[in-house]
C-alpha positions as CSV (number, residue, x, y, z in Angstrom):
1,X,20.1,37.3,-27.9
2,X,23.4,35.7,-27.2
3,X,23.8,37.8,-23.9
4,X,20.2,37.0,-22.6
5,X,21.2,33.5,-22.6
6,X,24.1,34.0,-20.8
7,X,21.9,36.1,-18.5
8,X,19.9,33.8,-17.9
9,X,20.4,31.8,-14.3
10,X,20.4,28.2,-14.5
11,X,18.7,25.8,-11.8
12,X,21.2,25.0,-9.3
13,X,21.0,20.8,-9.0
14,X,22.1,18.7,-5.9
15,X,24.1,15.8,-6.2
16,X,21.4,12.8,-6.2
17,X,23.0,10.5,-2.8
18,X,21.5,7.8,-1.2
19,X,21.2,10.7,1.9
20,X,19.3,12.7,-0.8
21,X,16.7,9.8,-1.7
22,X,16.2,8.6,2.1
23,X,15.4,12.0,2.8
24,X,12.8,12.5,0.0
25,X,11.6,9.0,1.2
26,X,12.4,7.3,-1.8
27,X,14.3,5.2,0.2
28,X,13.4,2.0,3.2
29,X,14.7,3.2,7.2
30,X,16.6,0.2,6.9
31,X,18.8,1.0,3.8
32,X,18.8,4.9,4.6
33,X,21.3,4.5,7.8
34,X,23.6,2.4,5.4
35,X,23.7,4.7,3.0
36,X,25.2,7.2,5.3
37,X,27.5,5.4,6.6
38,X,28.9,4.4,3.7
39,X,29.0,8.4,2.1
40,X,31.3,8.7,5.4
41,X,33.2,5.9,3.9
42,X,37.4,6.9,4.3
43,X,38.9,8.5,1.3
44,X,40.8,4.7,-0.8
45,X,44.0,6.1,-1.3
46,X,45.6,7.5,1.4
47,X,46.2,11.5,0.7
48,X,49.7,11.3,-0.1
49,X,49.3,8.2,-1.9
50,X,46.6,10.4,-4.1
51,X,48.4,13.6,-4.6
52,X,51.3,11.3,-5.7
53,X,49.2,9.1,-8.6
54,X,47.5,12.5,-9.5
55,X,50.9,14.2,-10.3
56,X,51.7,11.3,-12.6
57,X,48.7,11.8,-14.4
58,X,49.8,15.1,-14.9
59,X,52.3,14.2,-16.3
60,X,51.1,11.5,-17.9
61,X,48.2,14.5,-20.0
62,X,51.1,16.7,-20.3
63,X,53.6,14.8,-22.0
64,X,50.7,13.3,-24.8
65,X,51.1,16.7,-27.3
66,X,54.6,15.8,-27.7
67,X,54.5,12.0,-27.8
68,X,50.9,10.6,-27.6
69,X,51.6,6.9,-28.1
70,X,53.7,6.8,-25.1
71,X,51.5,8.7,-22.7
72,X,48.5,6.6,-23.5
73,X,50.9,3.7,-23.2
74,X,52.0,5.3,-19.7
75,X,48.2,6.3,-18.8
76,X,47.5,2.8,-19.1
77,X,50.5,1.5,-16.9
78,X,49.1,4.1,-14.3
79,X,45.8,2.7,-14.5
80,X,47.0,-0.9,-14.0
81,X,48.9,0.6,-11.5
82,X,46.1,2.0,-9.6
83,X,43.9,-1.2,-10.2
84,X,46.3,-3.8,-8.9
85,X,47.1,-1.6,-5.9
86,X,43.2,-1.6,-5.2
87,X,43.3,-4.9,-5.4
88,X,46.3,-5.4,-2.7
89,X,44.3,-3.2,-0.3
90,X,41.0,-5.0,-0.5
91,X,42.2,-8.2,0.1
92,X,44.0,-7.7,2.6
93,X,40.9,-5.7,4.3
94,X,38.8,-8.7,3.7
95,X,41.5,-10.4,5.3
96,X,41.1,-8.1,8.2
97,X,37.4,-8.7,8.1
98,X,37.7,-11.9,8.4
99,X,39.9,-12.4,11.2
100,X,38.2,-10.9,13.7
101,X,35.1,-12.6,13.4
102,X,36.3,-16.2,12.0
103,X,37.9,-17.8,15.6
104,X,35.7,-20.4,15.7
105,X,32.5,-21.0,18.2
106,X,34.1,-18.4,20.6
107,X,32.4,-15.5,18.9
108,X,30.2,-12.8,20.6
109,X,27.6,-11.3,18.7
110,X,28.4,-8.3,18.9
111,X,32.1,-8.7,18.1
112,X,29.7,-10.6,14.8
113,X,27.3,-7.1,14.9
114,X,30.6,-4.9,14.1
115,X,32.0,-7.3,11.7
116,X,28.5,-6.7,10.3
117,X,28.6,-3.8,10.1
118,X,32.7,-3.3,8.9
119,X,31.4,-5.6,5.8
120,X,29.4,-3.0,5.1
121,X,31.4,-0.2,5.0
122,X,34.0,-2.4,3.1
123,X,31.0,-3.2,0.3
124,X,30.0,0.1,0.6
125,X,33.4,1.6,-0.6
126,X,33.5,-2.0,-3.2
127,X,30.4,-0.7,-5.0
128,X,32.0,3.3,-4.6
129,X,35.4,2.2,-7.3
């Protein structure tokens, strides 16, 4: 009986993404392009920075067996540091965005449109955290 259960093929479930919702008609046409754009957002950390954070996390996990309390303290410190870095990156990005449109009255509608698109992408990254 147990072998029979193991041989039963499990259905494949696709992830429920905003693009899938748009394709299924579950999103308004105006939301679909924004959702597709958000899914292509750049990673929050550079590949080198992410690699370093993952390596540090692996070290924390490995240390748990011998020093559980110290490992949890290191995990807390690592998470706090990553959150601080994210806050710094987002603050810098927001300042750059504001600098692109906050030049007084001589900003074209096209510049404002591009700024809004960048804000949309930035906002999508914020929500993905």
